[in-house]
N, CA, C and O of each residue as an XYZ file, in Angstrom:
296
protein
N     -29.460     -5.776     14.164
C     -30.409     -5.025     13.371
C     -29.636     -4.161     12.389
O     -28.501     -3.761     12.649
N     -30.250     -3.890     11.293
C     -29.639     -3.043     10.271
C     -30.117     -1.613     10.502
O     -31.317     -1.357     10.597
N     -29.171     -0.691     10.590
C     -29.497      0.721     10.813
C     -28.983      1.518      9.615
O     -27.793      1.496      9.302
N     -29.888      2.212      8.963
C     -29.540      3.050      7.818
C     -29.594      4.497      8.280
O     -30.640      4.984      8.710
N     -28.472      5.173      8.188
C     -28.387      6.581      8.584
C     -28.387      7.450      7.332
O     -27.791      7.092      6.316
N     -29.048      8.569      7.414
C     -29.108      9.523      6.300
C     -28.355     10.793      6.678
O     -28.365     11.221      7.832
N     -27.716     11.371      5.701
C     -26.997     12.655      5.834
C     -25.918     12.629      6.891
O     -26.136     13.220      7.949
N     -24.810     12.016      6.707
C     -24.383     11.278      5.508
C     -24.949      9.854      5.505
O     -25.215      9.270      6.555
N     -25.124      9.315      4.292
C     -25.678      7.976      4.136
C     -24.655      6.921      4.545
O     -23.514      6.932      4.082
N     -25.077      6.014      5.415
C     -24.246      4.872      5.789
C     -25.122      3.808      6.440
O     -26.224      4.093      6.908
N     -24.615      2.575      6.461
C     -25.336      1.464      7.080
C     -24.476      0.871      8.180
O     -23.266      0.705      8.024
N     -25.124      0.553      9.302
C     -24.446     -0.042     10.446
C     -25.236     -1.253     10.908
O     -26.425     -1.372     10.614
N     -24.585     -2.144     11.626
C     -25.247     -3.313     12.211
C     -25.116     -3.240     13.729
O     -24.049     -2.924     14.256
N     -26.210     -3.536     14.423
C     -26.235     -3.592     15.881
C     -26.938     -4.870     16.292
O     -27.794     -5.383     15.571
N     -26.571     -5.376     17.451
C     -27.257     -6.543     17.995
C     -28.456     -6.070     18.814
O     -28.355     -5.131     19.603
N     -29.577     -6.730     18.613
C     -30.774     -6.402     19.348
C     -31.126     -7.542     20.280
O     -30.394     -8.530     20.338
N     -32.212     -7.438     21.001
C     -33.113     -6.281     21.039
C     -32.486     -5.112     21.785
O     -31.622     -5.271     22.647
N     -32.966     -3.929     21.409
C     -32.435     -2.697     21.985
C     -33.502     -1.606     21.863
O     -34.225     -1.546     20.869
N     -33.593     -0.763     22.862
C     -34.553      0.348     22.784
C     -34.044      1.409     21.820
O     -32.844      1.524     21.571
N     -34.970      2.169     21.291
C     -34.610      3.281     20.411
C     -33.695      4.255     21.149
O     -32.710      4.736     20.587
N     -34.018      4.541     22.397
C     -33.214      5.479     23.189
C     -31.773      4.983     23.319
O     -30.834      5.764     23.169
N     -31.595      3.696     23.595
C     -30.241      3.140     23.738
C     -29.490      3.190     22.407
O     -28.304      3.519     22.377
N     -30.170      2.865     21.316
C     -29.533      2.925     19.996
C     -29.059      4.339     19.700
O     -27.923      4.538     19.268
N     -29.919      5.313     19.928
C     -29.541      6.698     19.652
C     -28.407      7.159     20.565
O     -27.546      7.930     20.140
N     -28.398      6.702     21.796
C     -27.312      7.026     22.725
C     -25.980      6.473     22.188
O     -24.959      7.160     22.225
N     -26.002      5.231     21.689
C     -24.793      4.628     21.141
C     -24.309      5.371     19.900
O     -23.108      5.438     19.637
N     -25.242      5.923     19.148
C     -24.892      6.683     17.941
C     -24.579      8.150     18.258
O     -24.210      8.918     17.370
N     -24.729      8.527     19.523
C     -24.527      9.906     19.977
C     -25.435     10.885     19.236
O     -25.008     11.954     18.798
N     -26.711     10.481     19.110
C     -27.724     11.311     18.466
C     -28.779     11.699     19.497
O     -29.083     10.923     20.403
N     -29.330     12.888     19.358
C     -30.398     13.363     20.242
C     -31.743     12.972     19.651
O     -31.983     13.158     18.458
N     -32.606     12.440     20.475
C     -33.929     11.981     20.033
C     -34.709     13.090     19.325
O     -35.445     12.821     18.376
N     -34.552     14.316     19.775
C     -35.301     15.434     19.199
C     -34.795     15.829     17.816
O     -35.489     16.542     17.091
N     -33.605     15.383     17.440
C     -33.012     15.821     16.174
C     -33.157     14.807     15.042
O     -32.735     15.072     13.916
N     -33.758     13.634     15.336
C     -33.885     12.605     14.306
C     -35.265     11.956     14.320
O     -36.000     12.016     15.306
N     -35.586     11.337     13.191
C     -36.774     10.496     13.075
C     -36.283      9.067     12.932
O     -35.360      8.799     12.162
N     -36.890      8.153     13.664
C     -36.562      6.739     13.552
C     -37.746      6.068     12.868
O     -38.882      6.166     13.331
N     -37.465      5.383     11.755
C     -38.523      4.820     10.918
C     -38.244      3.340     10.700
O     -37.107      2.946     10.441
N     -39.283      2.524     10.805
C     -39.181      1.097     10.508
C     -40.442      0.679      9.770
O     -41.553      0.967     10.217
N     -40.275      0.004      8.644
C     -41.405     -0.449      7.826
C     -42.341      0.711      7.471
O     -43.560      0.547      7.437
N     -41.759      1.879      7.209
C     -42.538      3.040      6.800
C     -43.292      3.741      7.918
O     -44.111      4.620      7.650
N     -43.033      3.369      9.169
C     -43.740      3.934     10.305
C     -42.762      4.559     11.285
O     -41.692      4.007     11.540
N     -43.130      5.716     11.838
C     -42.303      6.337     12.873
C     -42.290      5.443     14.112
O     -43.318      4.899     14.514
N     -41.111      5.304     14.706
C     -40.948      4.445     15.874
C     -40.773      5.339     17.108
O     -39.905      6.211     17.108
N     -41.577      5.140     18.156
C     -41.444      5.961     19.369
C     -40.161      5.628     20.127
O     -39.594      4.547     19.963
N     -39.716      6.554     20.947
C     -38.467      6.410     21.683
C     -38.446      5.256     22.656
O     -37.373      4.730     22.952
N     -39.605      4.837     23.170
C     -39.624      3.749     24.144
C     -39.792      2.377     23.497
O     -39.898      1.373     24.202
N     -39.818      2.319     22.168
C     -39.979      1.043     21.466
C     -38.707      0.205     21.575
O     -37.602      0.734     21.692
N     -38.890     -1.103     21.532
C     -37.778     -2.039     21.526
C     -37.599     -2.538     20.094
O     -38.541     -3.023     19.467
N     -36.377     -2.411     19.591
C     -36.045     -2.821     18.230
C     -35.511     -4.251     18.260
O     -34.649     -4.578     19.076
N     -36.019     -5.096     17.378
C     -35.618     -6.502     17.327
C     -34.292     -6.666     16.593
O     -33.877     -5.801     15.822
N     -33.644     -7.785     16.849
C     -32.354     -8.074     16.237
C     -32.443     -8.123     14.713
O     -31.499     -7.733     14.026
N     -33.568     -8.597     14.180
C     -33.723     -8.736     12.729
C     -34.430     -7.540     12.086
O     -34.785     -7.590     10.909
N     -34.630     -6.491     12.836
C     -35.352     -5.319     12.350
C     -34.427     -4.397     11.553
O     -33.226     -4.321     11.813
N     -35.012     -3.702     10.584
C     -34.284     -2.680      9.831
C     -34.894     -1.329     10.161
O     -36.109     -1.151     10.070
N     -34.050     -0.375     10.544
C     -34.537      0.964     10.865
C     -33.750      1.991     10.077
O     -32.584      1.787      9.739
N     -34.406      3.086      9.798
C     -33.778      4.212      9.115
C     -33.817      5.400     10.064
O     -34.834      5.662     10.706
N     -32.716      6.107     10.145
C     -32.641      7.293     10.995
C     -32.386      8.493     10.108
O     -31.362      8.576      9.429
N     -33.331      9.422     10.121
C     -33.242     10.632      9.290
C     -33.192     11.862     10.183
O     -33.857     11.910     11.218
N     -32.409     12.852      9.786
C     -32.415     14.093     10.560
C     -33.754     14.823     10.395
O     -34.372     14.783      9.332
N     -34.176     15.475     11.446
C     -35.386     16.289     11.374
C     -35.014     17.562     10.633
O     -34.054     18.250     10.980
N     -35.785     17.853      9.617
C     -35.548     19.068      8.843
C     -36.793     19.927      8.975
O     -37.895     19.494      8.638
N     -36.614     21.136      9.463
C     -37.763     22.011      9.619
C     -37.555     23.245      8.754
O     -36.430     23.673      8.493
N     -38.635     23.778      8.338
C     -38.582     24.970      7.516
C     -39.921     25.660      7.626
O     -40.841     25.167      8.279
N     -40.014     26.745      7.014
C     -41.268     27.472      7.087
C     -41.647     28.001      5.727
O     -40.829     28.080      4.811
N     -42.865     28.347      5.626
C     -43.348     28.943      4.392
C     -43.386     30.454      4.575
O     -43.639     30.961      5.669
N     -43.136     31.139      3.513
C     -43.203     32.588      3.547
C     -44.641     32.983      3.239
O     -45.195     32.584      2.215
N     -45.230     33.754      4.112
C     -46.599     34.215      3.898
C     -46.613     35.278      2.817
O     -45.791     36.195      2.811
N     -47.543     35.141      1.922
C     -47.673     36.103      0.837
C     -48.734     37.118      1.215
O     -49.802     36.762      1.713
N     -48.430     38.380      0.976
C     -49.398     39.430      1.228
C     -49.465     39.883      2.659
O     -50.456     40.489      3.066
N     -48.431     39.605      3.443
C     -48.436     40.087      4.817
C     -47.387     41.173      4.970
O     -46.398     41.212      4.239
N     -47.613     42.024      5.900
C     -46.711     43.145      6.133
C     -45.969     42.936      7.453
O     -46.568     42.610      8.478
N     -44.683     43.126      7.403
C     -43.881     43.016      8.625
C     -43.752     44.403      9.209
O     -43.292     45.329      8.540
N     -44.161     44.548     10.471
C     -44.088     45.821     11.154
C     -43.055     45.693     12.244
O     -43.098     44.741     13.024
N     -42.127     46.626     12.320
C     -41.121     46.476     13.348
C     -40.395     47.702     13.539
O     -39.496     47.763     14.378
């Protein structure tokens, strides 16, 4: 399977079938820190990835919005 990693960008090849959990373990990535996407859809951790499948792994980026007009009391 073709695996596209983001940040830093690189492409790797793995033999499938393989579970998402096993793939992430081989890449030494934590499931909670990345999104696994195939054909534009998020792939759950228990899914089995096919040998001919292409997946993209993106880091989870979280942020927040600053509330306007609120007062911080402390």
